[in-house]
C-alpha positions as CSV (number, residue, x, y, z in Angstrom):
1,M,0.4,0.1,0.0
2,L,1.3,3.6,-0.8
3,L,0.6,6.2,1.5
4,L,1.4,10.2,1.5
5,K,2.6,12.5,4.1
6,T,4.4,16.0,4.5
7,V,7.4,17.1,6.5
8,R,9.3,19.6,7.0
9,P,12.7,19.9,4.9
10,S,14.7,18.8,7.4
11,G,12.4,15.5,7.5
12,A,11.4,16.3,11.1
13,P,7.4,15.6,11.1
14,Y,5.1,18.6,11.2
15,N,3.1,17.3,14.6
16,S,4.9,18.8,17.5
17,A,4.5,15.6,19.4
18,A,6.3,13.5,16.7
19,A,8.9,16.1,16.4
20,A,9.8,16.3,19.9
21,T,11.1,12.7,19.5
22,G,13.7,13.6,17.3
23,F,12.6,11.5,14.7
24,R,13.7,12.5,11.3
25,W,12.6,10.8,8.1
26,P,15.4,10.3,5.4
27,L,14.6,12.3,2.4
28,V,16.3,9.8,-0.1
29,V,13.9,7.3,-2.4
30,D,14.1,3.5,-1.7
31,A,15.3,4.5,2.3
32,H,13.9,1.8,4.5
33,V,12.6,3.9,7.2
34,V,11.2,2.1,10.8
35,A,9.2,3.8,13.6
36,D,11.2,4.7,16.7
37,H,8.1,3.3,18.7
38,W,5.5,1.0,17.1
39,N,1.4,0.7,18.7
40,P,-0.4,-1.5,16.7
41,L,-3.7,-0.1,18.7
42,P,-5.6,2.1,16.1
43,V,-4.9,5.2,17.6
44,C,-2.3,8.4,16.9
45,G,1.4,7.6,17.8
46,G,3.8,5.1,17.7
47,G,4.0,4.5,13.8
48,L,4.9,5.8,10.3
49,H,1.9,7.9,9.9
50,G,0.1,8.8,6.3
51,L,-3.1,8.9,4.5
52,P,-3.5,5.6,2.5
53,W,-3.6,5.8,-1.3
54,G,-3.5,9.7,-0.8
55,E,-7.1,9.5,1.1
56,G,-8.3,10.9,3.9
57,R,-8.0,14.2,5.7
58,A,-5.8,16.6,3.9
59,D,-5.6,18.6,7.0
60,C,-3.2,15.9,8.2
61,L,-0.8,17.4,5.5
62,S,1.1,21.0,5.6
63,D,0.2,23.4,3.0
64,E,4.0,25.0,3.5
65,A,5.5,26.0,0.0
66,D,8.7,23.9,1.5
67,A,7.1,20.9,2.8
68,A,8.6,17.7,1.4
69,W,6.0,15.6,0.4
70,I,6.6,11.6,0.8
71,V,5.2,8.3,-0.8
72,F,5.7,5.4,1.2
73,E,5.5,2.3,0.5
74,A,4.4,-0.7,3.3
75,P,2.5,-4.1,3.4
76,D,-0.6,-4.1,3.5
77,E,-1.3,-6.2,6.3
78,S,1.0,-4.3,8.6
79,V,-0.6,-0.9,8.1
80,V,-3.6,0.1,11.0
81,A,-6.2,2.9,10.2
82,V,-6.3,5.3,13.1
83,A,-9.7,5.5,14.4
84,E,-9.6,8.3,16.9
85,D,-10.5,12.0,16.2
86,G,-12.1,10.9,13.3
87,G,-9.7,8.8,11.5
88,G,-8.7,9.6,8.0
89,K,-5.0,8.4,8.1
90,S,-3.2,5.0,8.8
91,K,0.1,4.3,10.5
92,C,2.6,1.5,9.8
93,P,5.7,0.4,11.6
94,E,8.2,0.5,8.7
95,A,8.3,1.5,5.1
96,D,10.1,2.6,2.5
97,I,10.1,5.8,0.5
98,R,9.2,5.5,-3.1
99,Y,8.9,9.2,-3.6
100,I,9.8,12.5,-2.5
101,G,8.8,16.1,-3.7
102,K,6.2,18.4,-4.1
103,R,2.9,17.7,-3.4
104,D,1.3,18.2,-7.5
105,D,3.8,15.2,-8.3
106,A,3.7,13.3,-5.2
107,V,-0.2,13.0,-6.4
108,A,0.5,12.1,-9.6
109,Y,2.6,9.3,-8.6
110,L,-0.2,8.0,-6.8
111,L,-2.2,7.8,-9.5
112,E,0.4,6.2,-11.7
113,H,0.8,3.9,-9.4
114,G,-2.5,2.5,-8.1
115,A,-4.8,5.5,-6.2
116,A,-6.5,5.9,-9.4
117,G,-10.1,5.8,-8.7
118,R,-9.7,7.1,-5.2
119,A,-10.8,10.1,-3.5
120,V,-7.1,11.4,-3.8
121,V,-6.8,14.8,-1.9
122,F,-4.8,17.6,-3.9
123,A,-6.0,15.7,-7.6
124,T,-6.6,16.7,-10.7
125,I,-9.1,14.8,-12.7
126,T,-10.9,15.0,-16.0
127,G,-13.5,12.9,-16.9
128,G,-15.2,13.4,-20.3
129,D,-18.9,12.9,-21.7
130,G,-21.7,11.1,-19.3
131,S,-18.5,10.5,-16.7
132,T,-18.9,10.4,-13.3
133,I,-15.4,11.3,-11.0
134,T,-14.5,12.2,-7.5
135,G,-11.6,13.7,-6.1
136,G,-10.3,14.3,-2.4
137,D,-10.0,17.2,-0.6
138,G,-8.4,20.0,-2.2
139,S,-8.9,18.4,-5.4
140,T,-9.9,20.4,-8.9
141,I,-12.5,18.4,-11.0
142,T,-13.5,18.9,-14.6
143,G,-16.7,17.3,-16.1
144,G,-18.0,16.4,-19.5
145,V,-21.0,16.9,-20.7
146,N,-24.3,15.4,-18.5
147,G,-21.3,14.6,-16.2
148,S,-21.4,14.2,-12.5
149,I,-18.4,15.4,-10.2
150,S,-17.9,15.1,-6.3
151,I,-15.2,16.1,-3.7
152,R,-15.2,13.8,-0.7
153,R,-14.1,16.4,2.3
154,W,-13.3,16.1,6.0
155,D,-16.2,18.4,7.9
156,G,-15.0,18.0,11.3
157,K,-16.9,14.9,12.0
158,R,-17.3,12.8,9.1
159,Y,-16.5,12.6,5.5
160,R,-19.1,14.2,3.2
161,Y,-19.3,14.6,-0.7
162,A,-20.3,17.7,-2.0
163,V,-21.9,16.6,-5.6
164,G,-22.5,18.7,-8.7
165,Y,-24.0,17.4,-12.1
166,I,-22.8,19.6,-15.3
167,G,-25.5,21.6,-17.1
168,E,-27.0,22.1,-14.1
169,D,-26.3,24.9,-11.6
170,G,-24.4,26.9,-13.7
171,L,-21.9,23.9,-14.0
172,E,-20.1,23.8,-17.4
173,P,-18.5,21.0,-19.3
174,G,-14.8,21.3,-19.4
175,V,-14.8,23.7,-16.9
176,P,-12.4,23.0,-13.6
177,Y,-13.8,23.3,-10.3
178,R,-12.8,22.7,-6.7
179,L,-14.9,23.5,-3.3
180,N,-15.1,26.8,-1.7
181,D,-15.3,26.8,2.0
182,A,-19.1,27.0,1.5
183,W,-18.7,23.5,0.0
184,K,-20.2,25.0,-3.4
185,F,-18.4,24.1,-6.9
186,V,-16.9,27.2,-8.0
187,R,-14.2,27.8,-10.8
188,A,-11.1,26.5,-10.1
189,D,-9.0,29.9,-10.9
190,E,-11.4,31.3,-8.3
191,V,-10.6,29.3,-5.1
192,Q,-6.8,29.7,-3.5
193,R,-5.2,26.4,-3.4
């Protein structure tokens, strides 16, 4: 399974509790990483945390311009979904780094390596006429004639889907859309990433 996370340019986690341990992610592709502490319970802490297949809570990732975006791989059976605080992330005891770089390239890597068809955060997805497409929080979605678009977003308590139908409510085919803070689809160039 591939997981997505962000770290500081030094490899330090953004989470202050994790950073206080002194743990640093090696910023080297193919590096094998082992958590300092492993707790197999479905709670935060005690493992390497990330969004499985890039799906989950975008607020678990940093929007800092200099953030390092990491895609790491762990055996499916070793990945534990974190249930507390609404979930939206998972953890594993050890993993191999597969990609390090900027957000859009990390998302593209995920989509090219098994995450296509999933609600990947910050994805840019285009569908043809009559298509139904879904993106994760922060995604940009473009639908074709008579298509439907949806974005999955965390509302603070649970995941919800905003759904739009091309040709209704002012949604036009071939136009990229994102969700604004009021959960309405607006032209992507009207919403800051």
